[in-house]
N, C-alpha and C positions, 0 to 999 in steps of 0.2 A: 505495499501497499502506500502510495506517495501522499495522497492529500485526506482529510478528513473532515469532515465540519460536524460538530455536535450541536444540536438545538435543543433548548427546553422548551416543551409546549408553551403556545401562548396561554393568557390570565381564562382561567374556565370560569361557569356560573358557579355559584356557590347550591350545593347539593340540595333539592325539594324533598320532602319529606317520599321516604320509601324509595327514593332516586339511587341506584347503584350509581357508585364513584366512576367505575368503568362508563357510565352513558352522559356525565357532564359535556356539555356542550360549550364553545367558548363565548364569553361575555362579550358585550360589544368593544367593550375596551382589548379584549383579546383578538379580536377580528381584526381591530386597526393596529394592532401591534404585529400581527403577523404580516398582514400586507406590506406595513412599513419595514420591516426587517427585511421581508424578502427581498424588495426595492433597494434596501441597502447594500445587497450581497452584489449587487452590480453582474457583469458578467462572470455565470462558473461554468465551468468546465466538468462538470460531475453531471451524472447520469444518473445512477441508484439513489434511492431514496431508501431507507429502513425505518420505518415508524411503528409507535404501538397501536395496536388495535383500539384503542381507546379514543373516545368521540374526539377528545378535545386535541391528542396530537395527530389523527386522522386531519381536523381540519385546517390545525396549523399546516402540516405538511401540502393539502390541497391549497394553501395560499402562494406556498414555493411554486405549484404547477401552475398557477395562473399567471405568475410572473417569468417562471422559466420551463416554457412548454415542454420541452426535450426531456423533462426527468420522467422516471419512472419511477413511479411509489408502490413500493410493497409492504403490504399491512402485516405485522407479526405480532401474536398473541404473546410470544415470550418476552418482549420487549413491557409488556405491563408490568409498570412497578418493579423492574429486570434489578437486580444489584449488581456491584462492581464484577461479580464471577458471570455473571449471565450476560453482562455486557463483552467483558473480554472475549468470551467462548463467541458471541454472534462477530466480533472484529477476527477472531481467529478464521471463522469460517470464510469469510468476504475477504479476506488478505489478500487473495489474488488481484482484489480490483486496483485500481489505479488511483480512484476516486471514490467516495464514499459519504452520503450524510447519514446522519443517524438521528432520529426526532423522538426524543423519549422523556423521562419524569426525572425529577428528583427524588430521591438525592442520589440517584445513579449516575446521570450525569455529570452532574461535579465529581463525584468520587472517581469515574471514569477520567476526565481532563487533568486531575491531580496524581491518577496514576500514570496517564501519559506524558503530561508535559513538568511534573515535578512542582505545579504552583496550584495553589489553593483559589477556586474563582466559585463564590454562592450559586452564579445562575437563576439569576430572580426570572420571571417568567418570560417568553420571548426572547433570550440571551443567547446569542450562537457565537461560537468560536472557531477557527479555522487554524487547523494544525498542519503542518508537514511534517514529513519523517523523510529520513536518510534513504538515499538510493539503497536498494538491495537490501534493505534490511529486514532481519526474519522475525514473524510474530513473537517469538521465542523471548526477543531481546526489546520489546515494547516498552518495557518499564523506563519513564522520565527521557524517552529518546525523541519525542514531540518537540519542534521549535511553535511556538505558539505566533503565528501570524496576523491573525486579530480576533480579538472581542470586543462585541458589540452589544452594550445592553440597550433594551426597548428605551425610545424617547416619550411614549407616549403612557 
């Protein structure tokens, strides 16, 4: 892998009575965050987006697709509230890709960022980080091997 974008889903609505956390949609603010952040990414040469199957991460990924129509969105149930070990396993499975985008949840996304970069970032809703890895890096050596290219917190 050469490049990775990590995104925490945009702000979701508060859960309604008897509503599952998995089914919470983006709030109006969250939709605005996701649209704005997708635009701030500029031109991206990525193709594959793996996202949690939860509604709020799916909707965040769909905002990326609206801005970057060449993207392929792949929904993954195993990314719903995935922890660090689960996210690392997903990276290993996709290590042969040159570019990958992961849209997930906290605390997993923050922990993965710290594992890869050696830096702590809280990843408020809709924060994204672009990471770059050394050429020909083996996934076994991913710990603290990523260079942080950009961190973008939402302005909304």
